[in-house]
VEXGUTOR-728464 format. One line per 10 residues: for each residue x negated, y, z of N, C-alpha, C. Coordinates in nm, 3 decimals. Each point is the difference from the previous one (the first is absolute). Layout:
! residues N
X/Y/Z/X/Y/Z/X/Y/Z | ...
! end
This chain:
! residues 336
14.409/-5.706/2.624/-0.203/0.024/0.037/-0.073/-0.102/-0.065 | -0.071/0.061/-0.176/-0.058/-0.110/-0.035/-0.133/-0.039/0.100 | -0.064/-0.137/-0.024/-0.121/-0.013/0.070/-0.113/0.005/-0.047 | -0.098/-0.006/0.099/-0.143/0.084/-0.087/-0.035/-0.092/-0.056 | -0.039/0.060/-0.156/-0.053/-0.067/-0.070/-0.117/-0.088/0.009 | -0.056/-0.134/-0.045/-0.124/-0.059/0.036/-0.107/-0.057/-0.136 | -0.124/-0.044/0.091/-0.067/0.029/-0.091/0.005/-0.134/-0.093 | 0.106/-0.104/0.000/0.036/-0.108/-0.117/0.079/0.071/-0.060 | 0.103/0.101/-0.039/0.077/0.091/-0.023/-0.097/0.042/-0.161 | -0.139/0.044/0.113/-0.105/0.097/-0.124/0.007/-0.096/-0.066
-0.033/-0.067/0.030/-0.112/-0.139/-0.086/0.109/-0.059/-0.102 | 0.166/-0.052/0.028/0.037/-0.032/-0.072/0.062/0.095/-0.136 | 0.007/0.132/0.044/-0.001/0.107/-0.087/-0.120/0.026/-0.143 | -0.099/-0.021/0.114/-0.095/0.049/-0.061/-0.069/-0.144/-0.106 | 0.009/-0.119/0.021/-0.008/-0.082/-0.076/-0.146/-0.090/0.025 | -0.042/0.039/0.163/-0.100/-0.063/0.035/-0.030/-0.057/0.106 | -0.029/-0.060/0.030/-0.039/-0.085/0.127/-0.026/0.086/0.123 | 0.013/-0.050/0.140/0.050/0.044/0.121/-0.157/0.054/0.016 | -0.062/-0.053/0.010/-0.156/0.028/0.073/-0.085/0.106/-0.116 | 0.048/0.028/-0.112/0.016/0.137/-0.134/0.003/0.099/0.042
0.171/-0.014/0.055/0.017/0.135/0.084/-0.082/0.042/0.119 | -0.023/-0.165/0.038/-0.121/0.065/0.150/-0.096/0.063/-0.026 | -0.042/-0.043/-0.074/-0.181/0.064/-0.063/0.055/0.126/-0.090 | 0.112/0.010/-0.070/-0.025/0.136/-0.005/0.067/0.140/0.084 | 0.045/-0.077/0.110/0.040/0.134/0.110/-0.092/-0.016/0.130 | -0.118/-0.090/-0.037/-0.121/0.004/0.088/-0.076/0.090/-0.101 | 0.036/0.040/-0.092/-0.120/0.056/-0.090/-0.096/-0.097/-0.038 | 0.041/-0.110/-0.033/-0.172/-0.069/0.018/0.008/-0.013/-0.139 | -0.121/-0.034/-0.022/-0.071/-0.030/-0.191/0.057/-0.137/-0.018 | -0.077/-0.011/-0.142/0.031/-0.125/-0.090/0.154/0.011/-0.020
0.046/0.129/-0.051/0.151/-0.022/-0.024/0.013/0.100/-0.104 | 0.025/-0.046/-0.157/0.065/0.063/-0.114/0.030/0.149/0.024 | -0.001/0.070/-0.093/0.058/0.152/0.022/0.125/-0.025/-0.065 | 0.035/-0.037/-0.049/0.162/-0.091/-0.093/0.079/-0.045/0.129 | -0.019/-0.087/0.040/0.032/-0.082/0.138/0.045/0.082/0.132 | -0.141/0.069/0.043/0.049/0.128/0.101/0.121/0.082/0.003 | 0.013/0.068/-0.151/0.101/0.087/-0.032/0.144/-0.096/-0.025 | 0.017/-0.104/-0.037/0.098/-0.043/0.029/0.028/-0.058/0.194 | -0.077/0.002/0.043/0.017/-0.031/0.154/0.066/0.178/0.032 | -0.127/0.055/-0.038/0.058/0.160/0.070/0.132/0.073/-0.043
0.051/-0.064/-0.118/0.110/0.035/-0.075/0.119/-0.065/0.092 | -0.023/-0.103/0.014/0.093/-0.089/0.111/0.001/0.040/0.132 | -0.084/0.039/0.063/0.019/0.051/0.104/0.045/0.155/0.031 | -0.016/0.078/-0.123/0.065/0.163/0.007/0.153/-0.086/-0.053 | 0.036/-0.070/-0.098/0.144/-0.042/-0.018/0.079/-0.030/0.154 | -0.078/-0.059/0.064/0.065/-0.064/0.165/-0.013/0.075/0.087 | -0.076/0.086/-0.007/-0.039/0.100/0.088/-0.051/-0.090/0.101 | -0.128/-0.093/-0.033/-0.068/-0.081/0.127/-0.079/0.077/0.073 | 0.003/-0.015/0.114/-0.119/0.015/0.110/0.007/-0.066/0.071 | -0.193/-0.098/0.006/-0.015/-0.099/0.050/-0.041/0.037/0.160
0.078/-0.122/0.046/-0.030/0.029/0.204/-0.140/-0.052/0.006 | -0.031/0.137/0.061/-0.128/-0.005/0.047/-0.052/-0.150/0.109 | 0.086/-0.002/0.071/-0.010/-0.101/0.135/-0.016/-0.138/-0.132 | 0.097/0.005/-0.079/-0.025/-0.169/-0.126/-0.150/0.036/-0.030 | -0.034/0.079/-0.045/-0.110/0.033/-0.097/-0.149/-0.055/0.088 | 0.004/0.052/0.121/-0.059/-0.018/0.113/-0.019/-0.168/0.076 | 0.117/-0.059/-0.043/0.041/-0.186/0.061/-0.043/-0.069/-0.087 | -0.002/0.090/-0.136/-0.034/-0.094/-0.152/-0.177/0.002/-0.032 | -0.082/0.024/0.067/-0.120/0.041/-0.028/-0.062/0.076/0.154 | -0.166/0.017/-0.019/-0.104/0.021/0.096/0.029/0.143/0.013
0.063/0.082/-0.121/-0.013/0.170/0.031/0.082/0.018/0.072 | 0.016/0.134/0.065/0.097/0.025/0.033/0.066/0.176/-0.068 | -0.082/0.025/-0.083/0.028/0.113/-0.081/0.051/0.135/0.066 | -0.103/-0.026/0.071/-0.029/0.143/0.095/-0.135/0.051/0.004 | -0.059/0.112/-0.022/-0.081/0.080/0.008/-0.002/0.135/0.082 | -0.103/-0.010/0.041/-0.033/0.115/0.129/-0.027/0.149/-0.070 | 0.011/0.109/-0.010/-0.088/0.142/0.002/-0.049/0.074/0.109 | -0.087/-0.011/0.037/-0.095/0.040/0.114/-0.056/0.161/-0.005 | 0.081/0.102/0.067/-0.119/0.125/-0.097/-0.006/0.113/0.177 | -0.043/0.084/-0.018/-0.083/0.097/0.135/-0.007/0.131/-0.070
0.157/0.031/-0.023/-0.097/0.170/-0.057/0.154/0.119/0.094 | -0.113/0.098/-0.051/0.095/0.076/0.107/0.129/0.084/-0.114 | -0.047/-0.003/-0.112/0.067/0.090/-0.119/0.156/-0.106/-0.043 | 0.081/0.057/0.069/0.164/-0.088/0.015/0.030/-0.001/-0.206 | -0.067/0.090/-0.017/0.011/-0.018/-0.197/-0.075/-0.126/-0.040 | -0.140/0.039/0.033/-0.074/-0.127/-0.065/0.089/-0.129/0.075 | 0.004/-0.026/0.091/0.037/-0.127/0.044/0.133/-0.040/-0.072 | 0.083/0.138/-0.026/0.189/-0.073/-0.123/-0.111/-0.041/-0.079 | -0.043/0.056/-0.080/-0.049/-0.034/-0.136/-0.081/-0.135/0.011 | -0.061/-0.073/0.084/-0.074/-0.092/-0.027/0.079/-0.140/0.073
0.154/0.016/0.109/0.065/-0.068/0.009/0.127/-0.003/-0.097 | -0.036/0.113/-0.095/0.124/-0.009/-0.177/-0.070/-0.090/-0.057 | -0.151/0.066/-0.069/-0.060/-0.133/-0.067/0.013/-0.113/-0.027 | -0.026/-0.048/0.169/-0.033/-0.130/0.028/0.135/-0.082/0.015 | 0.113/0.048/0.049/0.146/-0.013/-0.008/0.046/0.004/-0.121 | -0.027/0.016/-0.072/0.036/-0.011/-0.183/-0.015/-0.133/-0.041 | -0.180/-0.040/0.018/-0.038/-0.117/-0.077/0.030/-0.082/0.057 | 0.089/-0.006/0.154/-0.006/-0.120/0.057/0.124/-0.012/-0.053 | 0.067/0.079/0.038/0.155/-0.008/-0.046/0.006/-0.067/-0.173 | -0.056/0.036/-0.043/-0.023/-0.088/-0.158/-0.026/-0.079/0.008
-0.074/-0.085/0.089/-0.053/-0.133/-0.002/0.078/-0.061/0.070 | 0.074/0.082/0.078/0.090/-0.134/0.149/-0.048/-0.054/0.095 | -0.108/0.093/0.058/-0.075/0.050/0.108/0.085/0.083/0.111 | -0.007/-0.032/0.125/0.051/0.105/0.104/-0.153/0.089/0.034 | 0.023/0.151/-0.011/-0.097/0.038/0.032/-0.026/0.040/0.187 | -0.079/-0.020/0.122/0.036/0.045/0.095/-0.101/0.118/0.025 | 0.036/0.087/0.121/-0.038/0.135/-0.038/-0.087/-0.028/0.171 | -0.094/0.067/0.003/-0.110/-0.037/0.126/-0.074/0.123/0.030 | 0.035/0.105/0.048/-0.116/0.070/0.044/-0.043/-0.055/0.092 | -0.178/0.109/0.038/-0.088/-0.068/0.089/-0.101/0.084/0.074
-0.085/-0.004/0.068/-0.079/0.082/0.037/-0.204/-0.082/-0.086 | -0.046/0.092/-0.060/-0.053/-0.044/-0.050/-0.110/-0.034/0.093 | -0.020/0.136/0.076/-0.095/-0.035/0.128/0.026/-0.100/0.087 | 0.095/-0.026/-0.018/0.020/-0.064/0.162/-0.078/-0.146/-0.018 | 0.000/-0.034/0.168/-0.058/-0.153/0.023/0.085/-0.108/-0.088 | 0.147/0.044/0.025/0.099/-0.057/-0.046/0.032/-0.057/-0.141 | -0.077/0.077/-0.061/-0.013/-0.013/-0.169/0.076/-0.159/-0.053 | -0.127/-0.066/0.007/-0.025/-0.147/-0.027/0.098/-0.078/0.063 | 0.016/-0.019/0.134/0.076/-0.053/0.057/0.157/0.017/-0.058 | 0.041/0.097/-0.036/0.152/0.058/0.003/0.054/-0.033/-0.147
-0.091/-0.016/-0.103/-0.049/-0.032/-0.120/0.053/-0.141/0.009 | -0.122/-0.046/-0.010/0.028/-0.180/0.028/0.103/-0.041/0.045 | 0.087/0.096/0.091/0.097/-0.090/0.100/0.128/0.014/-0.078 | -0.033/0.109/-0.110/0.139/0.045/-0.117/-0.043/-0.083/-0.045 | -0.085/-0.075/-0.091/-0.022/-0.098/-0.089/0.078/-0.149/0.087 | -0.071/-0.009/0.121/0.071/-0.135/0.019/0.121/-0.002/0.027 | 0.064/0.111/0.069/0.120/-0.045/0.031/0.117/0.028/-0.135 | -0.065/0.104/-0.052/0.085/0.030/-0.151/-0.028/-0.106/-0.130 | -0.114/-0.084/0.011/-0.043/-0.107/-0.098/-0.008/0.064/-0.100 | -0.073/0.084/-0.004/-0.022/0.134/-0.169/-0.100/-0.069/-0.048
0.080/-0.025/-0.159/-0.097/-0.006/-0.093/-0.117/0.074/-0.070 | 0.002/0.120/0.081/-0.130/0.101/-0.043/0.016/0.124/0.122 | -0.100/0.087/-0.046/0.020/0.103/0.044/-0.061/0.110/-0.101 | 0.067/0.150/0.001/-0.066/0.118/-0.071/-0.006/0.077/0.105 | -0.143/0.033/0.006/-0.064/0.105/0.083/-0.043/0.134/-0.025 | 0.056/0.155/0.039/-0.062/0.055/-0.064/-0.067/0.088/0.110 | -0.081/0.153/-0.038/-0.096/0.051/0.084/0.073/0.024/0.119 | -0.085/0.016/0.075/-0.135/-0.057/0.023/-0.027/-0.143/0.083 | 0.127/-0.045/0.002/-0.003/-0.142/0.044/-0.089/-0.070/-0.093 | -0.012/0.057/-0.128/-0.059/-0.073/-0.094/-0.115/-0.042/-0.003
-0.072/0.079/0.082/-0.187/-0.011/0.029/0.006/-0.039/0.139 | 0.128/-0.057/0.059/-0.045/-0.068/0.153/-0.039/-0.153/-0.038 | -0.157/-0.004/-0.014/-0.041/-0.071/-0.003/-0.004/-0.173/0.063 | -0.016/0.040/0.136/0.048/-0.121/0.031/0.143/-0.065/0.014 | 0.155/0.074/-0.043/0.079/-0.052/-0.015/-0.005/-0.078/-0.166 | -0.068/0.070/-0.081/-0.053/0.018/-0.138/-0.035/-0.189/0.028 | -0.106/0.011/0.081/-0.067/-0.120/0.030/0.050/-0.136/0.059 | 0.085/-0.007/0.044/0.137/-0.027/0.049/0.057/-0.089/-0.099 | 0.054/0.100/-0.024/0.123/-0.029/-0.166/-0.090/-0.106/-0.064 | -0.130/0.025/-0.052/-0.053/-0.064/-0.072/-0.067/-0.153/0.047
0.010/0.005/0.112/-0.055/-0.173/0.056/0.130/-0.082/0.028 | 0.121/0.120/0.001/0.139/-0.100/0.029/0.068/-0.031/-0.121 | -0.076/0.043/-0.091/0.032/-0.014/-0.146/0.178/0.081/-0.012 | -0.011/0.150/-0.040/0.122/0.001/0.050/-0.018/0.103/-0.097 | 0.089/0.002/-0.122/-0.025/0.060/-0.162/0.027/0.184/0.112 | -0.073/0.086/-0.095/0.035/0.151/0.056/-0.053/0.077/-0.093 | 0.026/0.116/0.011/-0.030/0.085/-0.113/-0.030/0.141/0.057 | -0.142/0.047/-0.020/-0.044/0.148/0.067/0.057/0.057/-0.070 | 0.056/0.165/-0.006/0.059/0.151/-0.019/-0.163/0.122/0.016 | -0.036/-0.067/-0.107/-0.094/0.161/0.051/-0.119/-0.032/0.128
-0.065/-0.100/-0.034/-0.109/0.015/0.074/-0.117/0.029/-0.058 | -0.075/0.030/0.119/-0.144/0.078/0.004/-0.114/-0.084/0.020 | 0.014/-0.140/0.025/-0.095/-0.113/0.060/0.030/-0.105/-0.054 | -0.080/-0.076/-0.072/-0.019/-0.100/-0.067/0.093/-0.001/-0.109 | 0.015/0.101/-0.082/0.122/-0.032/-0.097/-0.043/-0.101/-0.110 | -0.143/-0.049/-0.031/0.014/-0.109/-0.119/0.057/-0.124/0.093 | 0.054/0.005/0.086/0.049/-0.162/0.077/0.147/0.015/-0.024 | 0.061/-0.091/-0.039/0.122/-0.031/0.024/0.138/0.103/-0.045 | 0.065/0.014/0.013/0.115/0.027/-0.073/0.025/0.143/0.023 | -0.059/0.145/-0.083/0.013/0.117/0.083/0.086/0.084/-0.151
0.039/0.116/0.007/0.070/0.055/-0.071/-0.050/0.168/0.021 | -0.022/0.088/-0.025/-0.087/0.169/0.016/0.015/0.068/-0.085 | -0.012/0.127/0.015/-0.034/0.077/-0.061/-0.184/0.079/-0.013 | -0.079/0.063/-0.080/-0.094/0.076/0.048/-0.001/0.132/0.070 | -0.006/-0.016/0.156/0.005/0.145/0.060/-0.106/0.040/0.010 | -0.133/-0.024/-0.044/-0.079/0.057/0.003/-0.003/0.056/-0.163 | 0.058/0.001/-0.117/0.019/0.092/-0.117/0.131/0.063/0.058 | 0.100/-0.034/0.039/0.100/0.082/0.018/-0.050/0.152/0.064 | -0.055/-0.075/0.120/-0.083/0.116/0.038/-0.060/0.120/-0.031 | -0.040/-0.051/-0.110/-0.120/0.055/-0.066/0.079/0.092/-0.142
0.103/-0.047/-0.012/0.066/0.086/-0.081/0.091/0.090/0.007 | 0.070/-0.001/0.149/0.075/0.130/0.046/-0.090/0.076/0.005 | -0.141/-0.055/0.105/-0.113/0.148/0.028/-0.009/0.080/-0.139 | -0.044/-0.088/-0.102/-0.044/0.071/-0.092/0.091/0.088/-0.078 | 0.128/-0.025/0.042/0.129/0.070/-0.073/-0.019/0.154/0.107 | 0.023/-0.019/0.092/-0.042/0.125/0.126/-0.091/0.079/-0.079 | -0.137/-0.095/-0.043/-0.147/0.092/0.007/0.054/0.066/-0.184 | 0.096/-0.038/-0.086/0.035/0.036/-0.129/0.055/0.153/0.015 | 0.105/-0.013/0.151/0.075/0.127/-0.028/-0.072/0.123/0.107 | -0.146/-0.078/-0.044/-0.103/0.107/0.081/-0.017/0.048/0.153
0.060/-0.141/0.041/-0.014/0.015/0.188/-0.124/-0.046/0.065 | -0.092/0.033/0.028/-0.109/-0.069/0.086/-0.013/-0.011/0.126 | 0.067/0.099/0.086/0.053/-0.052/0.082/0.070/-0.047/0.054 | -0.009/-0.164/0.008/0.149/-0.090/-0.032/-0.029/-0.123/0.133 | 0.110/0.035/0.060/-0.004/-0.097/0.160/0.028/-0.172/-0.010 | -0.045/-0.063/0.057/0.043/-0.131/-0.012/0.055/-0.077/0.157 | 0.159/-0.002/-0.037/0.039/-0.077/0.142/-0.024/-0.182/-0.013 | -0.076/-0.055/0.117/-0.008/-0.133/-0.065/0.098/-0.066/0.094 | 0.038/-0.136/-0.073/0.093/-0.084/0.065/-0.064/-0.071/0.102 | 0.027/-0.084/0.125/-0.023/-0.085/0.060/-0.132/-0.062/-0.014
-0.075/-0.033/0.091/-0.136/-0.042/-0.018/0.012/-0.198/-0.039 | 0.097/-0.051/0.060/0.049/-0.131/-0.041/0.053/-0.019/-0.127 | 0.077/0.095/-0.086/-0.005/-0.021/-0.117/-0.084/0.012/-0.093 | -0.096/-0.065/-0.090/-0.078/0.006/-0.074/0.029/0.084/-0.071 | 0.095/-0.003/-0.100/0.028/0.136/-0.076/-0.003/0.127/0.024 | -0.004/0.002/0.101/-0.042/0.157/0.099/-0.130/0.048/-0.026 | -0.076/-0.117/-0.033/-0.215/0.036/-0.012/0.019/0.038/-0.124 | 0.103/-0.092/-0.087/-0.018/-0.053/-0.139/0.015/0.160/-0.059 | 0.129/0.035/0.039/0.021/0.148/-0.077/-0.062/0.055/0.083 | -0.043/0.053/0.104/-0.130/0.141/0.021/-0.124/-0.041/-0.045
-0.015/-0.141/-0.046/-0.213/-0.028/-0.102/0.065/0.060/-0.154 | 0.172/-0.029/-0.039/0.010/0.040/-0.092/0.015/0.176/-0.042 | 0.024/0.061/0.120/0.007/0.167/0.071/-0.125/0.011/-0.028 | -0.102/-0.055/0.060/-0.119/0.058/0.005/-0.130/0.003/-0.142 | 0.054/-0.135/-0.048/-0.061/-0.027/-0.164/0.051/0.115/-0.114 | 0.110/0.021/0.043/0.068/0.162/-0.096/-0.101/0.134/0.022 | 0.025/-0.020/0.134/-0.063/0.101/0.050/-0.161/0.037/-0.087 | -0.068/-0.144/0.042/-0.169/-0.018/-0.016/-0.042/0.024/-0.181 | 0.155/-0.085/-0.092/-0.035/0.057/-0.133/0.001/0.143/-0.039 | 0.096/0.045/0.070/-0.018/0.166/-0.081/-0.079/0.138/0.139
-0.081/-0.104/0.088/-0.133/0.090/0.056/0.090/0.093/0.093 | 0.126/-0.083/0.047/0.065/0.108/0.132/-0.077/-0.074/0.104 | -0.089/0.060/0.054/-0.050/-0.071/0.142/0.151/-0.056/0.115 | -0.066/-0.129/0.046/0.122/0.012/0.078/-0.015/0.041/0.174 | 0.122/0.022/0.021/-0.002/0.095/0.153/0.089/-0.091/0.082 | -0.107/-0.009/0.112/0.071/-0.150/0.052/0.122/0.099/0.140 | 0.005/0.146/0.004/0.114/0.041/0.032/0.153/-0.014/-0.053 | -0.029/-0.035/-0.092/0.122/0.000/-0.137/0.080/-0.111/0.034 | -0.095/-0.103/0.089/0.120/-0.155/-0.031/-0.009/-0.023/0.155 | 0.129/-0.042/0.016/0.096/0.035/0.122/0.067/-0.162/-0.010
-0.029/-0.138/0.173/0.073/-0.052/-0.049/0.132/0.009/0.060 | 0.057/-0.099/-0.092/0.214/-0.016/0.042/0.000/-0.134/0.033 | 0.115/0.000/0.007/0.054/-0.180/0.016/0.142/-0.048/-0.139 | -0.065/0.083/-0.085/0.128/-0.038/-0.089/0.178/0.051/0.070 | -0.021/0.113/0.045/0.177/-0.008/0.125/-0.019/0.150/-0.067 | 0.144/0.053/-0.024/0.050/0.139/-0.017/-0.080/0.104/0.103 | -0.037/-0.063/0.116/-0.010/0.110/0.161/-0.151/0.011/-0.021 | -0.072/-0.146/-0.075/-0.133/0.007/0.005/-0.084/0.127/-0.100 | 0.133/-0.007/-0.152/-0.022/0.123/-0.039/0.009/0.130/0.032 | 0.103/0.027/0.092/-0.009/0.110/0.000/-0.094/0.028/0.176
-0.061/-0.038/0.021/-0.081/0.001/0.086/-0.132/0.003/-0.054 | -0.035/-0.065/-0.145/-0.140/0.021/-0.065/0.020/0.134/-0.070 | 0.125/0.051/-0.008/0.002/0.133/-0.140/0.000/0.134/0.136 | 0.002/-0.058/0.122/-0.012/0.151/0.115/-0.117/-0.046/-0.030 | -0.062/-0.036/0.020/-0.172/0.002/0.045/-0.053/0.055/-0.135 | 0.015/-0.071/-0.114/-0.059/0.111/-0.113/0.038/0.098/-0.070 | 0.102/0.033/0.058/0.034/0.139/-0.047/-0.005/0.110/0.136 | -0.052/-0.009/0.062/-0.080/0.036/0.128/-0.133/0.044/0.000 | -0.069/-0.114/-0.116/-0.141/0.048/-0.031/-0.043/0.157/-0.022 | -0.148/0.035/0.044/0.012/0.163/-0.063/0.000/-0.022/-0.122
-0.009/-0.094/-0.101/0.021/0.008/-0.136/0.063/-0.105/-0.029 | 0.119/-0.001/-0.015/0.072/-0.083/-0.012/0.038/-0.052/-0.147 | 0.004/-0.118/-0.045/0.011/-0.058/-0.155/0.126/0.070/-0.057 | -0.052/-0.004/-0.139/0.131/0.014/-0.086/0.055/-0.125/-0.032 | 0.028/-0.088/0.032/0.022/-0.121/-0.082/-0.026/-0.151/0.139 | 0.119/-0.082/0.020/0.008/-0.120/0.113/0.019/-0.077/-0.079 | -0.085/-0.100/-0.046/0.087/-0.102/-0.033/-0.017/-0.122/0.117 | 0.093/-0.051/0.052/0.060/-0.096/0.061/-0.012/-0.140/-0.045 | -0.024/-0.087/0.111/-0.035/-0.127/-0.057/0.148/-0.057/-0.019 | 0.104/0.032/0.043/0.135/-0.007/-0.037/0.093/0.050/0.033
0.155/0.016/-0.089/0.111/0.086/0.017/0.057/0.013/0.105 | -0.016/-0.012/0.095/0.042/0.021/0.166/-0.079/0.038/0.036 | -0.147/0.029/0.021/-0.089/0.080/0.060/0.009/0.142/-0.089 | 0.011/0.000/-0.163/-0.009/0.117/-0.089/0.123/0.051/0.076 | 0.172/-0.041/0.041/0.096/0.081/0.038/-0.029/0.058/0.081 | -0.074/-0.066/0.094/-0.037/0.048/0.097/-0.072/0.115/0.008 | -0.119/-0.026/-0.095/-0.056/0.165/-0.035/0.036/0.117/-0.072 | 0.118/-0.061/-0.091/0.107/0.095/-0.045/0.109/0.071/0.130 | 0.035/-0.097/0.083/0.054/0.085/0.086/-0.076/0.126/0.111 | -0.102/-0.018/0.022/-0.100/0.049/0.047/0.058/0.132/-0.110
-0.082/-0.015/-0.082/-0.002/0.105/-0.114/0.133/0.103/0.015 | 0.071/-0.039/0.009/0.155/0.032/-0.024/0.026/0.120/0.113 | -0.040/-0.077/0.150/-0.040/0.051/0.088/-0.048/0.178/0.031 | -0.128/-0.057/-0.034/-0.060/0.132/-0.030/0.014/0.119/-0.119 | 0.137/-0.043/-0.123/-0.038/0.090/-0.082/-0.094/-0.016/-0.095 | -0.053/-0.092/-0.016/-0.087/-0.034/-0.085/0.040/-0.049/-0.141 | -0.027/0.090/-0.121/0.075/-0.068/-0.106/-0.037/-0.105/-0.041 | 0.067/-0.093/-0.074/-0.019/-0.103/-0.060/0.036/-0.013/-0.124 | -0.055/-0.011/-0.118/-0.192/-0.008/-0.013/-0.058/0.165/-0.022 | 0.053/0.066/0.041/-0.054/0.140/-0.073/-0.142/0.014/0.141
0.036/-0.041/0.123/-0.120/0.005/0.082/-0.064/-0.118/0.046 | 0.085/-0.084/-0.016/-0.069/-0.151/0.025/0.050/-0.116/-0.038 | -0.074/-0.072/-0.050/0.071/-0.110/-0.136/-0.002/-0.120/0.144 | 0.077/-0.108/-0.008/0.000/-0.064/0.081/0.054/-0.136/-0.096 | -0.028/-0.123/-0.003/-0.020/-0.154/-0.076/0.022/-0.109/0.090 | 0.059/-0.101/-0.003/-0.010/-0.108/0.031/-0.019/-0.132/-0.058 | 0.066/-0.135/0.025/-0.059/-0.087/-0.022/0.088/-0.141/0.020 | 0.073/-0.042/-0.067/0.053/-0.095/-0.035/0.180/0.017/-0.080 | 0.039/0.137/-0.020/0.112/0.032/-0.078/0.128/-0.082/0.083 | 0.037/0.047/0.106/0.090/-0.115/0.052/0.126/0.142/-0.040
0.130/-0.049/0.092/0.108/0.075/-0.043/-0.034/0.145/0.053 | -0.072/-0.032/0.105/-0.021/0.174/0.077/-0.101/0.104/-0.061 | -0.029/-0.085/-0.075/-0.105/0.114/-0.090/0.111/0.118/-0.091 | 0.098/-0.088/-0.049/0.104/0.093/-0.026/0.132/0.055/0.071 | -0.031/-0.042/0.112/0.156/0.055/0.077/-0.129/0.135/0.080 | -0.084/0.022/0.003/-0.063/0.102/0.037/0.006/0.126/-0.094 | 0.010/0.128/0.037/-0.036/0.121/-0.102/-0.122/0.060/0.037 | -0.088/0.027/-0.080/0.017/-0.030/-0.150/-0.033/-0.165/0.028 | 0.071/-0.058/-0.120/-0.017/-0.158/-0.032/-0.180/-0.045/-0.003 | -0.056/-0.063/0.040/-0.152/-0.060/0.057/-0.046/-0.020/-0.165
-0.094/0.044/-0.037/-0.173/-0.071/-0.077/-0.003/-0.129/0.050 | -0.012/-0.089/0.008/-0.034/-0.106/0.032/-0.018/-0.121/-0.107 | -0.111/-0.147/0.053/-0.030/-0.069/-0.060/0.097/-0.081/0.014 | 0.089/-0.059/-0.116/0.054/-0.114/-0.014/-0.035/-0.143/0.012 | -0.008/-0.037/0.095/0.001/-0.077/0.072/0.103/-0.163/-0.031 | -0.006/-0.074/-0.070/0.097/-0.056/-0.038/0.059/-0.113/0.109 | 0.056/0.009/0.150/0.017/-0.060/0.121/0.080/-0.167/-0.043 | 0.091/0.064/-0.066/0.163/-0.058/-0.008/-0.101/-0.114/-0.075 | -0.051/-0.009/-0.097/-0.098/-0.035/-0.152/-0.079/-0.109/0.033 | -0.084/0.044/0.127/-0.109/-0.080/0.031/0.106/-0.097/0.143
0.094/0.046/0.033/0.009/-0.133/0.105/0.090/-0.086/-0.077 | 0.066/0.053/-0.107/0.084/-0.041/-0.108/-0.116/-0.193/-0.039 | -0.074/0.102/-0.085/-0.136/-0.081/-0.023/-0.060/-0.152/0.096 | 0.030/0.130/0.117/-0.057/-0.118/0.126/0.085/-0.116/0.014 | 0.134/0.027/-0.025/0.072/-0.139/0.061/0.025/-0.057/-0.102 | -0.047/0.045/-0.107/0.009/-0.121/-0.167/-0.107/-0.075/0.014 | -0.125/0.048/0.043/-0.108/-0.070/-0.006/0.056/-0.121/0.102 | -0.008/0.070/0.132/0.031/-0.090/0.095/0.116/-0.100/-0.027 | 0.073/-0.019/-0.075/0.114/-0.116/-0.012/-0.062/-0.052/-0.145 | -0.058/0.031/-0.088/-0.026/-0.081/-0.164/0.077/0.057/-0.049
-0.038/0.119/-0.027/0.052/0.075/-0.144/-0.088/0.002/-0.119 | 0.035/0.070/-0.055/-0.072/0.012/-0.169/-0.130/0.001/0.045 | -0.104/0.108/0.049/-0.104/0.043/0.019/-0.113/-0.147/0.017 | -0.110/0.012/-0.045/-0.079/-0.088/0.027/-0.144/0.084/0.067 | 0.047/0.078/0.016/-0.114/0.122/0.055/-0.010/-0.012/0.190 | -0.094/-0.053/0.027/-0.044/-0.007/0.142/0.033/0.186/0.073 | -0.075/0.049/-0.091/-0.016/0.168/0.010/0.050/0.107/-0.048 | 0.078/0.018/0.040/0.069/0.144/-0.069/-0.002/0.105/-0.022 | -0.048/0.095/-0.067/-0.043/0.117/0.031/0.122/0.107/-0.112 | 0.090/0.080/0.081/0.114/0.074/-0.065/-0.047/0.128/-0.021
0.038/0.091/-0.077/-0.047/0.114/-0.030/0.101/0.119/0.072 | -0.107/0.121/0.033/0.087/0.066/0.084/-0.014/0.117/-0.076 | 0.094/0.117/-0.002/-0.032/0.126/-0.077/0.081/0.145/0.073 | -0.108/0.104/-0.072/0.041/0.119/0.063/0.114/0.070/-0.032 | 0.029/0.028/0.106/0.141/0.041/-0.008/0.036/0.184/-0.002 | -0.041/0.075/-0.033/-0.018/0.138/-0.035/0.156/0.070/0.043 | 0.000/0.109/0.099/0.158/-0.008/0.006/-0.078/0.168/0.091 | 0.103/0.054/0.055/0.009/0.174/0.017/-0.095/-0.007/0.132 | -0.041/-0.071/0.088/-0.058/0.044/0.134/-0.167/0.010/-0.067 | -0.036/-0.018/-0.077/-0.116/0.059/-0.042/-0.013/0.127/-0.114
-0.133/0.047/0.007/0.026/0.089/-0.117/-0.167/0.067/0.013 | -0.001/0.144/-0.113/-0.170/-0.001/0.032/-0.043/0.055/0.101 | -0.129/0.010/0.048/-0.039/0.066/0.104/-0.012/0.145/-0.014 | 0.018/0.060/0.169/0.041/0.132/0.022/-0.127/0.068/-0.022 | 0.000/0.123/-0.057/-0.104/0.094/0.053/-0.039/0.070/0.100 | -0.134/-0.047/0.047/0.002/0.085/0.132/-0.106/0.106/-0.008
! end
C-alpha cells in the first residue's frame, strides 16, 4: 500500500517552495495565478489531501467555521447548509452545523462556548439568529469574524447577504392582482423573523398601489411550518367571504394551505390560487406545483461563506436577486 503523499512531494512536483504550497492550500493572497495553478495541478496529480490537524498546528487558524441556524423549515435549512458547505469545502474549511433556539436565554453562552471549544475562525448566522443583537454585539466585542444572512436590523453594519423581501412580497401580490384577485389573503411568518414583516409590507404596498383596501381579517399569523399553514388556511376559508387567493410567507405554509384546499375539495387554481415563498424542493413536490418567489437560499449561504473566508467579493453588504416562479397553483380569479 502506497504511503500518503506529503506537502514536500507537492512542493517538488510544482517546483515551488514548501511555504508557497502552504499559502496556496490556505488560500492566502499574494500568490500569482500561474504559481497557484502549478500547485493545484500537483495536488491533483498526487491526490494530496492536507491534514486538518497539521494545518491547525502550523498556524493560528483552526480552519473550522460554524453555521448557526433556527428555522422550522427543513427545506430552507438544507439549502443553507448545502450552500455554506460547498464553499467551505472549496476553501479547505470544515463547517460545523449548530441548530439553536434564537429565543432562548442560552443562545449567547451556547454559541460562545462553541467558538471557544472548537477555536472557530468565524461563524455564519442565518435568520432569525442574524437579528439576535445581543449575540452580534458579543461577537463584535470579541472580534469574532461573522457574516449575517438576511438580517433585518443594522443591515449596513458588518458582512451581510440578503434579498429584498419587501420588493419580493410586492411582486408576488402584484402578480395575483394582475390575475384579477382582489380578496388576497396573506399568511405571515413568525414575528422574530423580520423577513415576515417585510413580506407583509410588500403585500400591503401592492394592495395600496392598486387601490385595494387592506383587510386585517385576511392576514393570519403562521410560524413558517406546514402545520401553521394548515391552521391559517382553515381560518381563512371559514370566513363568511373567503379569499380567492392565499399568499403564504414561505412554501411550507403554502403547502399546508394547499392540503386544506384538497381536503375541502376546493379546486386549485380554479377556485383558489395559492402562492408561496422560497422556491424550495417542496414547491415542486406538491400538486399542483407552487407559484412562488425564488429566494436563492443556497447562493446566499455560499456567498456568506465566501465573504467570511476572504473570497473574491470586496463588498460588505451583498443583495442577491429574487425571481417570481409562475406555476400551476395560481390562475385567474373565479367569478363570484
